[in-house]
C-alpha positions, 0 to 999 in steps of 0.5 A: 772418834776412835774412843768412842767407837771403843767405847760403843764396842765395848758396850755392844759386846758387854750387852752381848756378854750379858745376854748371852750369861742369861741364856745360859744361866737363866734360860736355856734349861728351862727353855729346854724342859719347855721344848721337851714338854711341847714335844710330846704334847704335839705327837712328835712321838718318834722325837720323843723316842729318840730322847728317853734315856733307856730307849736301849732296853726298848725298841722302836716297834714296842715302843710304838705300839704303846704309843699307837694304843694309847693315842690312836682313837682309830687303833682303839675304835678297831679293837673296840669293834672286834671285842667290847661292842657288846659289853660296853659302849664306844665312848665308854672304851674311849673315855677308859683308854684314850689318852690323846685329849689331854696334855701333860704339863712340865711337873709331869715329866721326871727328866735325866740331867746329863752335866751342867749349863755354864758359859762353855757347855750345856746341860742335856736332858733325857725324858726319864718318866712321863705321867700321863693322864686321860679326860676321865681320871685314868693314868699311866707312866711313859717309860722303862718299868723293872721287875712287873710280874704277871700272874697267870692260872695252871696250863695257861698261855700269855701273849704280850703285844702278839709275843707269848711270854714264857712262865714258870710256875704261874709266875711270869717275870718281866725283867723291864718293860716300857710303861703304858697300856698292853695288848694280852691274849690269855688262854686258859682251859682251852678258852681264848681271852682278849684284854688290855693292861695298865703297867705303870710301876715297877715291881708291879704285880698284875693277875691276869684272871683278874684284868677288868678288861678281860673279855672271851673271843666268841668260839661259837663254832660253825662244824662246817666252817671248821671243815672248809677250813681245815680241808684248805688248811687256813688258820685261823685269826689276824692276818696282817697286811705284808705287801700292797701292790697297789701304785699309790694310796697303800694302807699302813702295814702295821695297822692293817689286817684280815680277821677270821674267827671260828664262827665264820665271821670276818673283819677287814680294817685297812689304815691310810696313815697320811689321811689318817683315814680308816676302813672296817669291813664286818661280815662273813667269810667261806673258802671256795676251792682254793679261794677265801670269799670274804662277803661284808654287809656293815661298813665304817669309814673313819676321817680325820679333819686336820683343821678340827682335829676331830675324827669322824665315823661313817657307817654304812650297809653294804654288800662287798665282796673281796677274794684272796688266793689262798698260797698256804695255810698262812698267806692269801693275796689278790692283785691288791695285797699280800696277808700273812697269819700273826696270830 
């Protein structure tokens, strides 16, 4: 009996050892690659960021701007309604800039490998570069890109993702930047433009005036609007949500905003992250004493279906008015929200 037990346990531990050998040398490394690929395809972008080898060069907020622009269809729809709805269809715009409709394969990822897997240690891998392709064949490349050059015209200013870029002799040198799509605001000859650029390789040179996506922001100035704006010292541009006083259902601070244009038009967008639902209002604004009055006649409600993974736009005409107290030239507030001027 003792001999049988010894042989049995010996065989049992031998089989366990063989399984462990297979796990270490034939399974573990391949499983890690599969796991990291699945992590990205399932949209777990915070974990993706935490496992980038160069995350110390880029903070999470800058990384999120790229990811939201490329993989949040609601953010893209918002940009479309602001800048592109008169020059192309929504479907065409989404086809160009949305990357969330296709999956990556394991060979689309370049990994940084640390160490080797053996009986005592495990190899660690980190994302170094991720090649992404959308359904229309447009390609980009996520990961740190070095020595990128942006060329501009004389006496111009350039904002990249809401941050002004310092340029010298019409050359803007960027030591490193997270690859992917980026928003730009370009001011040249007193005309303001909006655009989207695709940074996808080291030492890339982008001539900003020749960017295909560059569109002029409307400058049809209503003198009466200019007068009341100046009298109230309220800035034109985008006001981002900074505080929410609702007891529940507060919208995302990073995605919600009010836009005041010089032509008297106003846009109000709120986004509920948990529900993946967005409210977009379009109309006009005016100043009544110390109050900003927003009057909207168009409303688009975007709702996300978790079962089908499809977002649906529900468009409707409306007659809605919002009033905000003008705290100062860059701050507006009502009982529900506080917005601060951002650009």
